[in-house]
Residue, then its C-alpha position, 0 to 999 in steps of 0.5 A: m492504544p496505550v501511550l507507551a505502545i505509541a511511543a515505542l512504535a514512534a521511537g522504533t520508526y525514527a530509529l529505522r529511518l535514522a539508521g539509513p543515513l548513519l550506516q550508509g557507508r559502513l554497512r556493505l550488503p551483498e547484491r543478492l541480499r539487496d535484491l531480496l530486500t527490494d523484492a520483499a518490500t514490493v511483495l509486502l506492499v502488493t499484499l497490503a494493497a490486495t488485502a485492503a482492496l478485497t476484504q472488509g472486516d471479516g469478509p469480502a469487500g463486495w464488487a465496488r471496491p475491487a472494481g475501483v481498484l481495477v480501474a485505478a490499476v489500469l489507469v496507472l499502467r497507462r500513466a494517467p495523472f494521479p488526480l485522474v486515477v483517484i477520481a476515476a477509482a472513486a467514481t467507479c466505486a460510487l457508481l457501482r454502490l449507487c447501482g446496488l453493487s456494494 
């Protein structure tokens, strides 16, 4: 990636992060717009997680990775500690791959 593109992305990211504290008391958003922005952020994160969990390159990711994500999701819903969630998901994925289910 060219250095100019990296610098532009870094500057844009910094400007967005700086805008929050600077505009906090000056900009009033309607409650409905705030709700929509919160929902949009949630949908974007879920979509990114689903894409990363279910695809690899140009095709599907196989069975091991989605199974690991499913184990992690169940543990998160049961409020398990984060290190346990990560280790269980990785172990599930590794065991399935070891068994030949990539």
